[in-house]
Every structure is written in structure tokens, then in C-alpha cells.
DRENTIBA-825803 format. One record per residue (C-alpha): chain; residue in three letters; x negated, y negated, z; residue number from 1. Coordinates in steps of 0.25 Angstrom, whole numbers, padded with zeros to 4 digits. Last residue first. Layout:
N
+---+-----+-------+-------+-------+-----+
: c :   r :     x :     y :     z :   k :
+---+-----+-------+-------+-------+-----+
: A : ALA :     X :     Y :     Z : NUM :
...
+---+-----+-------+-------+-------+-----+
end
This chain:
449
+---+-----+-------+-------+-------+-----+
: c :   r :     x :     y :     z :   k :
+---+-----+-------+-------+-------+-----+
: A : ALA :  0106 : -0011 : -0037 : 449 :
: A : THR :  0106 : -0018 : -0023 : 448 :
: A : ALA :  0118 : -0013 : -0018 : 447 :
: A : VAL :  0115 :  0002 : -0022 : 446 :
: A : PHE :  0101 :  0001 : -0016 : 445 :
: A : ALA :  0106 : -0004 : -0004 : 444 :
: A : GLU :  0117 :  0007 : -0003 : 443 :
: A : ALA :  0105 :  0016 : -0002 : 442 :
: A : VAL :  0098 :  0010 :  0008 : 441 :
: A : VAL :  0110 :  0010 :  0017 : 440 :
: A : ASP :  0115 :  0023 :  0016 : 439 :
: A : PHE :  0099 :  0025 :  0019 : 438 :
: A : ALA :  0101 :  0020 :  0033 : 437 :
: A : GLU :  0113 :  0028 :  0036 : 436 :
: A : GLU :  0104 :  0039 :  0033 : 435 :
: A : LEU :  0093 :  0035 :  0043 : 434 :
: A : LEU :  0105 :  0033 :  0053 : 433 :
: A : ASP :  0109 :  0045 :  0051 : 432 :
: A : ASP :  0096 :  0052 :  0051 : 431 :
: A : GLY :  0092 :  0046 :  0066 : 430 :
: A : ILE :  0082 :  0036 :  0066 : 429 :
: A : SER :  0069 :  0039 :  0076 : 428 :
: A : LEU :  0059 :  0040 :  0066 : 427 :
: A : PRO :  0061 :  0025 :  0063 : 426 :
: A : PRO :  0064 :  0022 :  0050 : 425 :
: A : LEU :  0053 :  0018 :  0041 : 424 :
: A : PHE :  0059 :  0016 :  0027 : 423 :
: A : ARG :  0051 :  0007 :  0017 : 422 :
: A : PHE :  0056 :  0001 :  0004 : 421 :
: A : VAL :  0046 : -0003 : -0005 : 420 :
: A : ASN :  0047 : -0014 : -0016 : 419 :
: A : GLY :  0040 : -0025 : -0007 : 418 :
: A : TRP :  0028 : -0025 : -0020 : 417 :
: A : THR :  0017 : -0020 : -0010 : 416 :
: A : GLY :  0027 : -0012 : -0003 : 415 :
: A : CYS :  0037 : -0014 :  0008 : 414 :
: A : THR :  0052 : -0015 :  0011 : 413 :
: A : LEU :  0059 : -0011 :  0025 : 412 :
: A : VAL :  0072 : -0007 :  0028 : 411 :
: A : VAL :  0081 : -0010 :  0040 : 410 :
: A : VAL :  0096 : -0006 :  0037 : 409 :
: A : GLY :  0106 : -0014 :  0043 : 408 :
: A : GLN :  0115 : -0017 :  0030 : 407 :
: A : SER :  0109 : -0030 :  0027 : 406 :
: A : HIS :  0096 : -0024 :  0029 : 405 :
: A : CYS :  0097 : -0011 :  0019 : 404 :
: A : TYR :  0102 : -0023 :  0008 : 403 :
: A : ALA :  0091 : -0032 :  0010 : 402 :
: A : ALA :  0081 : -0020 :  0008 : 401 :
: A : VAL :  0089 : -0015 : -0005 : 400 :
: A : ALA :  0088 : -0030 : -0010 : 399 :
: A : GLY :  0071 : -0032 : -0006 : 398 :
: A : ALA :  0069 : -0019 : -0013 : 397 :
: A : ARG :  0076 : -0023 : -0025 : 396 :
: A : ALA :  0068 : -0033 : -0026 : 395 :
: A : ALA :  0054 : -0028 : -0023 : 394 :
: A : ASP :  0057 : -0017 : -0035 : 393 :
: A : PRO :  0042 : -0013 : -0038 : 392 :
: A : ASP :  0039 : -0011 : -0053 : 391 :
: A : LEU :  0034 :  0004 : -0053 : 390 :
: A : THR :  0044 :  0006 : -0065 : 389 :
: A : GLY :  0057 :  0015 : -0070 : 388 :
: A : PRO :  0065 :  0008 : -0061 : 387 :
: A : THR :  0061 : -0006 : -0056 : 386 :
: A : VAL :  0055 : -0002 : -0042 : 385 :
: A : LEU :  0058 :  0001 : -0028 : 384 :
: A : GLU :  0049 :  0009 : -0019 : 383 :
: A : ILE :  0055 :  0019 : -0008 : 382 :
: A : ALA :  0049 :  0021 :  0005 : 381 :
: A : MET :  0048 :  0031 :  0017 : 380 :
: A : MET :  0042 :  0031 :  0030 : 379 :
: A : ALA :  0050 :  0040 :  0038 : 378 :
: A : GLY :  0043 :  0053 :  0034 : 377 :
: A : ARG :  0034 :  0050 :  0019 : 376 :
: A : GLY :  0035 :  0041 :  0010 : 375 :
: A : ARG :  0039 :  0038 : -0004 : 374 :
: A : ILE :  0052 :  0036 : -0013 : 373 :
: A : ASP :  0048 :  0027 : -0027 : 372 :
: A : GLY :  0055 :  0021 : -0037 : 371 :
: A : ILE :  0068 :  0017 : -0030 : 370 :
: A : VAL :  0072 :  0007 : -0041 : 369 :
: A : PRO :  0079 :  0020 : -0048 : 368 :
: A : HIS :  0091 :  0019 : -0038 : 367 :
: A : ASP :  0100 :  0030 : -0038 : 366 :
: A : ALA :  0090 :  0041 : -0037 : 365 :
: A : ALA :  0084 :  0032 : -0027 : 364 :
: A : ILE :  0093 :  0032 : -0017 : 363 :
: A : ALA :  0094 :  0047 : -0017 : 362 :
: A : GLU :  0080 :  0050 : -0015 : 361 :
: A : LEU :  0079 :  0038 : -0005 : 360 :
: A : ARG :  0089 :  0046 :  0005 : 359 :
: A : ARG :  0082 :  0058 :  0003 : 358 :
: A : ARG :  0069 :  0052 :  0007 : 357 :
: A : ILE :  0074 :  0045 :  0018 : 356 :
: A : ILE :  0081 :  0058 :  0024 : 355 :
: A : ALA :  0069 :  0067 :  0021 : 354 :
: A : GLU :  0059 :  0056 :  0027 : 353 :
: A : ILE :  0067 :  0055 :  0039 : 352 :
: A : ALA :  0066 :  0069 :  0041 : 351 :
: A : ARG :  0051 :  0068 :  0039 : 350 :
: A : ALA :  0051 :  0057 :  0049 : 349 :
: A : ARG :  0058 :  0064 :  0060 : 348 :
: A : ALA :  0048 :  0076 :  0058 : 347 :
: A : PRO :  0036 :  0067 :  0061 : 346 :
: A : LEU :  0045 :  0061 :  0072 : 345 :
: A : ASP :  0043 :  0074 :  0080 : 344 :
: A : HIS :  0053 :  0069 :  0091 : 343 :
: A : ALA :  0044 :  0071 :  0103 : 342 :
: A : ARG :  0030 :  0068 :  0096 : 341 :
: A : MET :  0036 :  0055 :  0090 : 340 :
: A : GLU :  0043 :  0051 :  0103 : 339 :
: A : GLU :  0031 :  0054 :  0111 : 338 :
: A : ILE :  0022 :  0045 :  0101 : 337 :
: A : ALA :  0033 :  0034 :  0102 : 336 :
: A : GLY :  0032 :  0035 :  0118 : 335 :
: A : LEU :  0015 :  0035 :  0116 : 334 :
: A : ALA :  0016 :  0023 :  0107 : 333 :
: A : ALA :  0025 :  0015 :  0118 : 332 :
: A : ALA :  0016 :  0018 :  0128 : 331 :
: A : CYS :  0005 :  0013 :  0120 : 330 :
: A : ALA :  0012 :  0001 :  0116 : 329 :
: A : VAL :  0015 : -0003 :  0130 : 328 :
: A : PRO : -0001 :  0000 :  0134 : 327 :
: A : ASN : -0005 : -0011 :  0123 : 326 :
: A : GLY : -0015 : -0002 :  0114 : 325 :
: A : GLY : -0020 : -0013 :  0109 : 324 :
: A : TYR : -0015 : -0026 :  0115 : 323 :
: A : THR : -0029 : -0034 :  0118 : 322 :
: A : GLY : -0037 : -0028 :  0107 : 321 :
: A : GLY : -0044 : -0015 :  0104 : 320 :
: A : LEU : -0057 : -0010 :  0097 : 319 :
: A : GLY : -0071 : -0016 :  0097 : 318 :
: A : GLY : -0072 : -0016 :  0112 : 317 :
: A : ALA : -0082 : -0004 :  0112 : 316 :
: A : HIS : -0089 : -0002 :  0098 : 315 :
: A : VAL : -0081 :  0004 :  0087 : 314 :
: A : ALA : -0087 :  0019 :  0082 : 313 :
: A : ASP : -0077 :  0024 :  0093 : 312 :
: A : MET : -0065 :  0025 :  0084 : 311 :
: A : LEU : -0074 :  0031 :  0073 : 310 :
: A : GLU : -0079 :  0042 :  0083 : 309 :
: A : ALA : -0065 :  0046 :  0087 : 308 :
: A : ARG : -0059 :  0046 :  0072 : 307 :
: A : GLY : -0047 :  0037 :  0073 : 306 :
: A : THR : -0035 :  0030 :  0079 : 305 :
: A : VAL : -0032 :  0016 :  0076 : 304 :
: A : ALA : -0020 :  0012 :  0082 : 303 :
: A : ALA : -0009 :  0003 :  0084 : 302 :
: A : LEU :  0003 : -0002 :  0094 : 301 :
: A : PRO :  0012 : -0012 :  0095 : 300 :
: A : LEU :  0026 : -0006 :  0101 : 299 :
: A : GLY :  0037 : -0002 :  0092 : 298 :
: A : GLY :  0037 :  0014 :  0095 : 297 :
: A : ALA :  0022 :  0014 :  0097 : 296 :
: A : ILE :  0014 :  0021 :  0085 : 295 :
: A : GLY :  0025 :  0019 :  0074 : 294 :
: A : LYS :  0017 :  0005 :  0071 : 293 :
: A : ALA :  0002 :  0009 :  0072 : 292 :
: A : THR : -0007 :  0018 :  0068 : 291 :
: A : THR : -0021 :  0017 :  0062 : 290 :
: A : ILE : -0029 :  0029 :  0058 : 289 :
: A : LEU : -0044 :  0031 :  0058 : 288 :
: A : ASP : -0052 :  0043 :  0051 : 287 :
: A : PRO : -0040 :  0047 :  0045 : 286 :
: A : VAL : -0036 :  0062 :  0044 : 285 :
: A : VAL : -0027 :  0065 :  0030 : 284 :
: A : GLY : -0018 :  0078 :  0033 : 283 :
: A : GLU : -0012 :  0074 :  0021 : 282 :
: A : HIS :  0003 :  0071 :  0028 : 281 :
: A : ASP : -0004 :  0068 :  0041 : 280 :
: A : CYS : -0010 :  0055 :  0037 : 279 :
: A : ALA :  0004 :  0050 :  0037 : 278 :
: A : PHE :  0003 :  0050 :  0053 : 277 :
: A : TRP :  0012 :  0058 :  0062 : 276 :
: A : ASP :  0019 :  0065 :  0050 : 275 :
: A : GLY :  0031 :  0062 :  0043 : 274 :
: A : THR :  0028 :  0049 :  0040 : 273 :
: A : ARG :  0031 :  0040 :  0051 : 272 :
: A : CYS :  0027 :  0050 :  0061 : 271 :
: A : PHE :  0016 :  0040 :  0068 : 270 :
: A : GLY :  0009 :  0034 :  0057 : 269 :
: A : SER :  0014 :  0029 :  0043 : 268 :
: A : GLN :  0015 :  0013 :  0047 : 267 :
: A : ILE :  0001 :  0012 :  0054 : 266 :
: A : GLU : -0006 :  0024 :  0048 : 265 :
: A : ASP : -0017 :  0017 :  0042 : 264 :
: A : ALA : -0026 :  0028 :  0040 : 263 :
: A : VAL : -0040 :  0024 :  0040 : 262 :
: A : PHE : -0051 :  0033 :  0032 : 261 :
: A : LEU : -0064 :  0030 :  0036 : 260 :
: A : VAL : -0074 :  0029 :  0025 : 259 :
: A : GLU : -0087 :  0039 :  0026 : 258 :
: A : ASN : -0087 :  0044 :  0012 : 257 :
: A : ASP : -0082 :  0056 :  0013 : 256 :
: A : ARG : -0072 :  0054 :  0023 : 255 :
: A : CYS : -0066 :  0042 :  0016 : 254 :
: A : TRP : -0065 :  0052 :  0003 : 253 :
: A : ALA : -0059 :  0061 :  0012 : 252 :
: A : ALA : -0050 :  0051 :  0016 : 251 :
: A : LEU : -0046 :  0045 :  0004 : 250 :
: A : ALA : -0042 :  0059 : -0002 : 249 :
: A : PRO : -0034 :  0062 :  0006 : 248 :
: A : LEU : -0025 :  0050 :  0008 : 247 :
: A : PHE : -0023 :  0051 : -0008 : 246 :
: A : GLY : -0020 :  0066 : -0008 : 245 :
: A : ASP : -0005 :  0065 : -0009 : 244 :
: A : ALA : -0001 :  0053 : -0017 : 243 :
: A : PRO :  0000 :  0040 : -0007 : 242 :
: A : VAL :  0012 :  0036 :  0000 : 241 :
: A : VAL :  0016 :  0023 : -0003 : 240 :
: A : PHE :  0025 :  0017 :  0009 : 239 :
: A : GLY :  0026 :  0004 :  0002 : 238 :
: A : GLY :  0012 : -0004 :  0005 : 237 :
: A : GLU :  0018 : -0009 :  0018 : 236 :
: A : GLY :  0015 :  0006 :  0022 : 235 :
: A : LEU :  0007 :  0014 :  0014 : 234 :
: A : ILE :  0008 :  0028 :  0018 : 233 :
: A : PRO : -0007 :  0034 :  0021 : 232 :
: A : GLU : -0010 :  0019 :  0025 : 231 :
: A : ILE : -0024 :  0018 :  0021 : 230 :
: A : VAL : -0038 :  0013 :  0027 : 229 :
: A : LEU : -0051 :  0016 :  0020 : 228 :
: A : CYS : -0063 :  0013 :  0029 : 227 :
: A : ALA : -0076 :  0009 :  0030 : 226 :
: A : LEU : -0080 :  0007 :  0016 : 225 :
: A : ASN : -0094 :  0002 :  0013 : 224 :
: A : MET : -0101 :  0017 :  0008 : 223 :
: A : ALA : -0088 :  0019 :  0002 : 222 :
: A : GLY : -0091 :  0009 : -0007 : 221 :
: A : VAL : -0082 : -0003 : -0010 : 220 :
: A : GLN : -0077 : -0006 : -0024 : 219 :
: A : LYS : -0081 :  0007 : -0031 : 218 :
: A : ASP : -0080 :  0018 : -0021 : 217 :
: A : LEU : -0066 :  0011 : -0016 : 216 :
: A : GLN : -0061 :  0011 : -0030 : 215 :
: A : GLU : -0064 :  0025 : -0032 : 214 :
: A : ILE : -0059 :  0029 : -0018 : 213 :
: A : ALA : -0045 :  0024 : -0022 : 212 :
: A : ARG : -0044 :  0030 : -0036 : 211 :
: A : ARG : -0050 :  0043 : -0029 : 210 :
: A : ALA : -0039 :  0042 : -0018 : 209 :
: A : ALA : -0028 :  0039 : -0030 : 208 :
: A : ASP : -0034 :  0052 : -0038 : 207 :
: A : GLU : -0032 :  0061 : -0025 : 206 :
: A : GLY : -0018 :  0055 : -0023 : 205 :
: A : LYS : -0014 :  0060 : -0036 : 204 :
: A : ILE : -0011 :  0048 : -0047 : 203 :
: A : GLY :  0003 :  0049 : -0053 : 202 :
: A : ALA : -0003 :  0038 : -0065 : 201 :
: A : THR :  0008 :  0029 : -0062 : 200 :
: A : GLU :  0004 :  0028 : -0047 : 199 :
: A : ARG :  0015 :  0018 : -0043 : 198 :
: A : PHE :  0023 :  0029 : -0035 : 197 :
: A : PRO :  0011 :  0037 : -0030 : 196 :
: A : TYR :  0003 :  0025 : -0023 : 195 :
: A : SER : -0010 :  0029 : -0019 : 194 :
: A : MET : -0016 :  0017 : -0015 : 193 :
: A : PRO : -0026 :  0009 : -0024 : 192 :
: A : VAL : -0039 :  0001 : -0016 : 191 :
: A : ARG : -0041 : -0009 : -0008 : 190 :
: A : TYR : -0055 : -0015 : -0001 : 189 :
: A : VAL : -0055 : -0022 :  0012 : 188 :
: A : GLU : -0070 : -0028 :  0015 : 187 :
: A : GLY : -0064 : -0042 :  0018 : 186 :
: A : ALA : -0054 : -0047 :  0028 : 185 :
: A : PHE : -0043 : -0056 :  0023 : 184 :
: A : PRO : -0044 : -0072 :  0017 : 183 :
: A : GLY : -0033 : -0071 :  0019 : 182 :
: A : PHE : -0017 : -0073 :  0025 : 181 :
: A : GLY : -0010 : -0080 :  0013 : 180 :
: A : ASN : -0004 : -0067 :  0008 : 179 :
: A : LYS : -0008 : -0056 :  0017 : 178 :
: A : TYR :  0004 : -0048 :  0022 : 177 :
: A : PRO :  0015 : -0054 :  0014 : 176 :
: A : MET :  0013 : -0052 :  0003 : 175 :
: A : ASN : -0003 : -0048 :  0001 : 174 :
: A : LYS : -0001 : -0032 :  0001 : 173 :
: A : ALA : -0013 : -0025 :  0001 : 172 :
: A : THR : -0015 : -0023 :  0017 : 171 :
: A : MET : -0031 : -0021 :  0021 : 170 :
: A : ALA : -0034 : -0037 :  0019 : 169 :
: A : MET : -0022 : -0039 :  0028 : 168 :
: A : THR : -0028 : -0029 :  0037 : 167 :
: A : LEU : -0039 : -0036 :  0039 : 166 :
: A : ASN : -0034 : -0050 :  0041 : 165 :
: A : THR : -0024 : -0043 :  0051 : 164 :
: A : ARG : -0009 : -0041 :  0044 : 163 :
: A : GLY : -0009 : -0024 :  0042 : 162 :
: A : HIS : -0013 : -0012 :  0035 : 161 :
: A : TYR : -0004 : -0013 :  0023 : 160 :
: A : ALA : -0009 : -0006 :  0009 : 159 :
: A : HIS : -0003 : -0007 : -0004 : 158 :
: A : ASP : -0017 : -0004 : -0011 : 157 :
: A : PHE : -0026 :  0003 : -0001 : 156 :
: A : VAL : -0036 :  0000 :  0008 : 155 :
: A : ALA : -0052 :  0002 :  0010 : 154 :
: A : VAL : -0061 : -0007 :  0020 : 153 :
: A : ALA : -0075 : -0010 :  0019 : 152 :
: A : ASP : -0085 : -0012 :  0031 : 151 :
: A : LYS : -0093 : -0001 :  0034 : 150 :
: A : GLY : -0100 :  0004 :  0047 : 149 :
: A : THR : -0091 :  0016 :  0047 : 148 :
: A : ALA : -0086 :  0016 :  0062 : 147 :
: A : VAL : -0086 :  0000 :  0063 : 146 :
: A : ARG : -0080 : -0002 :  0051 : 145 :
: A : ALA : -0069 :  0010 :  0052 : 144 :
: A : ILE : -0066 :  0004 :  0067 : 143 :
: A : LYS : -0064 : -0010 :  0062 : 142 :
: A : VAL : -0056 : -0005 :  0050 : 141 :
: A : ALA : -0047 :  0004 :  0061 : 140 :
: A : ASN : -0046 : -0009 :  0068 : 139 :
: A : GLU : -0040 : -0017 :  0057 : 138 :
: A : VAL : -0030 : -0004 :  0054 : 137 :
: A : ALA : -0026 : -0005 :  0070 : 136 :
: A : GLU : -0023 : -0019 :  0070 : 135 :
: A : ALA : -0015 : -0020 :  0059 : 134 :
: A : GLY : -0006 : -0008 :  0064 : 133 :
: A : SER : -0004 : -0016 :  0076 : 132 :
: A : ASN : -0008 : -0018 :  0091 : 131 :
: A : PHE : -0021 : -0009 :  0092 : 130 :
: A : LEU : -0024 :  0005 :  0099 : 129 :
: A : ALA : -0038 :  0011 :  0098 : 128 :
: A : SER : -0038 :  0027 :  0094 : 127 :
: A : LYS : -0048 :  0039 :  0096 : 126 :
: A : LYS : -0049 :  0051 :  0088 : 125 :
: A : ALA : -0057 :  0065 :  0089 : 124 :
: A : HIS : -0052 :  0073 :  0077 : 123 :
: A : ASP : -0039 :  0082 :  0075 : 122 :
: A : GLY : -0034 :  0073 :  0063 : 121 :
: A : PRO : -0022 :  0064 :  0061 : 120 :
: A : THR : -0017 :  0056 :  0071 : 119 :
: A : LEU : -0008 :  0061 :  0082 : 118 :
: A : GLU : -0018 :  0067 :  0093 : 117 :
: A : ALA : -0027 :  0056 :  0094 : 116 :
: A : LEU : -0016 :  0045 :  0093 : 115 :
: A : ALA : -0010 :  0052 :  0104 : 114 :
: A : VAL : -0023 :  0050 :  0113 : 113 :
: A : ALA : -0024 :  0036 :  0108 : 112 :
: A : VAL : -0010 :  0033 :  0112 : 111 :
: A : ASP : -0014 :  0039 :  0126 : 110 :
: A : VAL : -0026 :  0031 :  0127 : 109 :
: A : TYR : -0018 :  0019 :  0125 : 108 :
: A : GLY : -0007 :  0022 :  0136 : 107 :
: A : ASP : -0017 :  0027 :  0146 : 106 :
: A : TYR : -0023 :  0013 :  0150 : 105 :
: A : PRO : -0034 :  0005 :  0148 : 104 :
: A : THR : -0039 : -0008 :  0155 : 103 :
: A : ILE : -0047 : -0019 :  0148 : 102 :
: A : MET : -0047 : -0013 :  0133 : 101 :
: A : PHE : -0033 : -0008 :  0135 : 100 :
: A : CYS : -0028 : -0021 :  0137 :  99 :
: A : THR : -0019 : -0020 :  0150 :  98 :
: A : HIS : -0005 : -0022 :  0144 :  97 :
: A : THR :  0009 : -0019 :  0147 :  96 :
: A : PHE :  0008 : -0012 :  0162 :  95 :
: A : ALA :  0016 : -0002 :  0169 :  94 :
: A : ALA :  0031 : -0006 :  0166 :  93 :
: A : VAL :  0027 : -0009 :  0152 :  92 :
: A : GLN :  0023 :  0005 :  0151 :  91 :
: A : ASP :  0034 :  0012 :  0158 :  90 :
: A : GLN :  0043 :  0004 :  0147 :  89 :
: A : VAL :  0034 :  0008 :  0136 :  88 :
: A : ARG :  0034 :  0023 :  0139 :  87 :
: A : SER :  0049 :  0022 :  0140 :  86 :
: A : VAL :  0052 :  0015 :  0127 :  85 :
: A : VAL :  0043 :  0022 :  0120 :  84 :
: A : SER :  0048 :  0036 :  0124 :  83 :
: A : ALA :  0063 :  0034 :  0121 :  82 :
: A : ALA :  0060 :  0026 :  0107 :  81 :
: A : ALA :  0065 :  0013 :  0107 :  80 :
: A : ASN :  0063 :  0007 :  0092 :  79 :
: A : GLY :  0063 :  0021 :  0085 :  78 :
: A : VAL :  0051 :  0031 :  0086 :  77 :
: A : THR :  0045 :  0026 :  0074 :  76 :
: A : THR :  0047 :  0012 :  0077 :  75 :
: A : VAL :  0035 :  0006 :  0071 :  74 :
: A : ALA :  0037 :  0010 :  0055 :  73 :
: A : ILE :  0039 : -0005 :  0050 :  72 :
: A : GLY :  0049 : -0009 :  0062 :  71 :
: A : SER :  0055 :  0005 :  0060 :  70 :
: A : GLY :  0059 :  0002 :  0045 :  69 :
: A : LEU :  0072 :  0010 :  0043 :  68 :
: A : ASP :  0079 :  0004 :  0054 :  67 :
: A : ILE :  0095 :  0005 :  0054 :  66 :
: A : LEU :  0102 : -0008 :  0058 :  65 :
: A : THR :  0112 : -0009 :  0070 :  64 :
: A : ASN :  0119 : -0024 :  0070 :  63 :
: A : GLY :  0122 : -0029 :  0083 :  62 :
: A : ASP :  0118 : -0043 :  0080 :  61 :
: A : ALA :  0105 : -0045 :  0086 :  60 :
: A : ASP :  0100 : -0032 :  0079 :  59 :
: A : ILE :  0101 : -0017 :  0081 :  58 :
: A : MET :  0090 : -0008 :  0076 :  57 :
: A : VAL :  0093 :  0006 :  0072 :  56 :
: A : GLY :  0084 :  0019 :  0069 :  55 :
: A : GLY :  0083 :  0024 :  0083 :  54 :
: A : GLY :  0081 :  0012 :  0091 :  53 :
: A : ALA :  0084 : -0004 :  0089 :  52 :
: A : ALA :  0087 : -0014 :  0098 :  51 :
: A : GLU :  0088 : -0030 :  0097 :  50 :
: A : VAL :  0084 : -0033 :  0083 :  49 :
: A : PHE :  0084 : -0046 :  0076 :  48 :
: A : VAL :  0089 : -0045 :  0061 :  47 :
: A : PRO :  0080 : -0052 :  0049 :  46 :
: A : LEU :  0076 : -0039 :  0041 :  45 :
: A : THR :  0062 : -0041 :  0035 :  44 :
: A : THR :  0059 : -0052 :  0044 :  43 :
: A : GLY :  0045 : -0060 :  0041 :  42 :
: A : VAL :  0035 : -0065 :  0052 :  41 :
: A : GLY :  0029 : -0076 :  0044 :  40 :
: A : ASP :  0039 : -0086 :  0047 :  39 :
: A : ALA :  0033 : -0087 :  0061 :  38 :
: A : VAL :  0044 : -0085 :  0071 :  37 :
: A : TYR :  0050 : -0096 :  0080 :  36 :
: A : GLN :  0061 : -0103 :  0072 :  35 :
: A : LYS :  0064 : -0092 :  0061 :  34 :
: A : LYS :  0064 : -0083 :  0073 :  33 :
: A : ARG :  0075 : -0092 :  0078 :  32 :
: A : ALA :  0082 : -0093 :  0066 :  31 :
: A : LEU :  0081 : -0077 :  0065 :  30 :
: A : LYS :  0088 : -0074 :  0078 :  29 :
: A : GLU :  0100 : -0083 :  0074 :  28 :
: A : HIS :  0102 : -0074 :  0060 :  27 :
: A : SER :  0099 : -0062 :  0070 :  26 :
: A : ARG :  0111 : -0065 :  0078 :  25 :
: A : PRO :  0119 : -0069 :  0065 :  24 :
: A : GLY :  0116 : -0055 :  0059 :  23 :
: A : PRO :  0105 : -0052 :  0050 :  22 :
: A : ILE :  0112 : -0042 :  0043 :  21 :
: A : GLU :  0126 : -0046 :  0043 :  20 :
: A : THR :  0133 : -0042 :  0056 :  19 :
: A : VAL :  0140 : -0030 :  0062 :  18 :
: A : LEU :  0131 : -0020 :  0055 :  17 :
: A : ASN :  0129 : -0005 :  0062 :  16 :
: A : ARG :  0120 :  0006 :  0058 :  15 :
: A : GLN :  0120 :  0017 :  0067 :  14 :
: A : GLN :  0110 :  0023 :  0078 :  13 :
: A : THR :  0117 :  0017 :  0090 :  12 :
: A : LEU :  0105 :  0012 :  0100 :  11 :
: A : SER :  0103 :  0021 :  0111 :  10 :
: A : THR :  0089 :  0022 :  0108 :   9 :
: A : GLY :  0077 :  0030 :  0115 :   8 :
: A : GLY :  0078 :  0043 :  0106 :   7 :
: A : THR :  0071 :  0050 :  0094 :   6 :
: A : VAL :  0079 :  0053 :  0082 :   5 :
: A : THR :  0090 :  0044 :  0083 :   4 :
: A : THR :  0105 :  0047 :  0081 :   3 :
: A : SER :  0113 :  0042 :  0070 :   2 :
: A : MET :  0128 :  0038 :  0071 :   1 :
+---+-----+-------+-------+-------+-----+
end
């Protein structure tokens, strides 16, 4: 039986299946979902969860599943971390809402202080808090436009930035995120990403950056460009890790041309990649950084943090929202950050990477459909292709995922072609449970060969 790395759950950390997946009670609940929830709200694994913590989830039929998804990188500290639970309980008992724009409270300011301390760079910083990653990205663009007096926004191939109108325009993938929802916001320009696995010429990071910059110079012009927005490691686009030198070269060009460098760390931030933020790996200091997902232990919270003079460029009342920086979510964030610091979760993410990489390399040795193993920390991925080619094999990815789900392991696919597995275990997962999960992943590749 595995133990959890962080405290806060009494659930047995062991996979245990007592019915098929999904079981009869989940099927009953799915019928109710079908009747009352819009079909556009999809479901990856149709089981209804009744308890979760550490690295497991328990469904309505009593099955215990291993979680390799963390609710898409949200439950980094687990689903019921002790500091999160206690701080949330205290805050709920005190008050649930006032609207920070009406009557402020310490929790919001405390989160801003923590963000100033933890995000890259030692310059003076300020933050504004929101509800979701998409809101954070949209507000980062608003801030950049006001601060620079320019309109255009640069984004990258394979990017994902959200589901609002502007962030859909910034997102690369059509289906399911954009199809039928246009027309989209204008003045958004897309340039090539550094994608080492698919760079047939083995282009270096600096050269890939030069390629993107030349396109921006020709098609937009730095004098019109407010900001360049990039995920330091792509999320939905396939966990693509750009070649070394790519991000620093882009940041330097932005600095030299009065273009704001905006790091979208919504999926990669808060210890997920083995650093507090993915930008830390190469010492890149963004002008603005957007965060969400892992920030608050599962409660909805997001932030834009940036250079104080940029954040202050917006007129009073120009940033905010009724629920932005909700006191309960802020309490959860402070609890999550406490857990991250107390348990050195960046180091834990690096230890998880060592286990996952070892297991994936062993699987890949027997299954040439795995064309690439990539990622950092507890943000790892494999890309499946027809062996010897770069042709995506989404069908095999779907079959492997289905097998894992049937055996009680929650896995997620992603990528422009749907052929990438992303592994995002909570950093609270124990080593034994992680090894057991990858036993199932290995079985899945054999079963679907």
C-alpha cells in the first residue's frame, strides 16, 4: 500500500476495482447528467467521484482509481491537503464574499505578496486576481495594450490559452475549442513554435526564435506589437518543451523592442515542472506572468503578476470582477503554497520525473509507436506516431487511454493531433502508487499492440 507525500487524506492509497469502469451507480448518474447537463460539456472518464486525496479517487461504485491527471494540473497538493482544508474551513466560517472591489480583505493581498515573492525576477511586482486561466490571459493582454499603447498580440502554433472570445483567437486548435464559435477577436498573429521532435532539421532554440521573430517583423512589426504570449511548456498543444535558448532569445527580442513578454504558466506553474515556474529553468523573467490551476488546491483562482509599473498602467476600475480573488479561494491558495513550501514540492516533482521517465523509456524500448518522451518534473508526455515516421497515431492513443481507464488509471490525451499522452500526477502521490499506475500503462501498450 502506498502512502501520500503530503498530508490531508485518510484514503487508502491503493487501486481497487470492485465493478467495471464505469460501474452501475455511475451509469445511473450519467443518465441524469445526460438529461440535465448540456452535451457540449464533455467527460473523459465517465465515473462520478465521491472522495479523492493523495493520488487516488473513489467513485460512486466504490472503485479506487489512480489519478494521473490532477484535474488537468490543478490538484498539485492533492485533493484534500491539510493546510488547504483548514484555511478554507476557517474562511468559510468567517465570510464567503464581500467583493474585493467593494470592501477588501487580507487574503487577496496575502496572495499578491506570495506571488511577488515566488514568481521569476526580483523587481517590484503587483498582481490582480481573477477566476480562471482564460480570464488571466485576457487581462494580461488588456494590461499590455494599455501599458504599451499598441494593439497586436503574438501567439504560437499549438498554443492553448482559453475559451473566451479573445483566448479562443489565441488558441491554435480548432476542434473542440473554436469550431463554430467565431468570428474571433482580431489583431492576433500566430508564429512557429520550437517543437524539437518535429523539427526535421534539428533547428536550435535560437534559430527557432529567429524564425518566429522574422515572421513577426514582416507580418506585424514590433512597433505594433503589444505583447508576445507563450506557454513555456505547451499544455493542451502536446507538452512541447521548446529547445534550449528559444525562450531567452524571444524574451531578449521583446526587451529590445518594447514588446511585453507574457508567460502563460497556467498549467506549468506552481512546482509542476520541478521549479516553482517553468520560466525558472532558463532564468527567463517575464514582464507579465499568468497563473491559475495549481495555485489554489482545486478552488477557482487565477492571477496576472507583473512589473509594478505595467500593472499600474491601467486606470482604477479597469481590472477586477465580482468574484475575482474570492476570499475562500485566496485562503485555499495560501494553504496550497504552504504545502508546497513545507514539502519542497519542486524537488518532489523532480523525483516523480525520474520515476516516470524511467518507466516510459522502458515501455518505449518495446513499443516503437512511442516516438518521443518529453516534459519536465510531473509534467511528462509521450507522442505516439507510426513507427519510423512523424505521422500521428491518435487511434492507438485512444486505445491505450481506454485500456488504462478500464483498469482504474486516469490518463489524459492532448496535442494538436490527439496523439499525445500527458501525465500530471498530483505531487502528493506516493512512489508505490505511481509505479503501479505505470504497470497499467505498460500493460495497455501490450494489450493494444
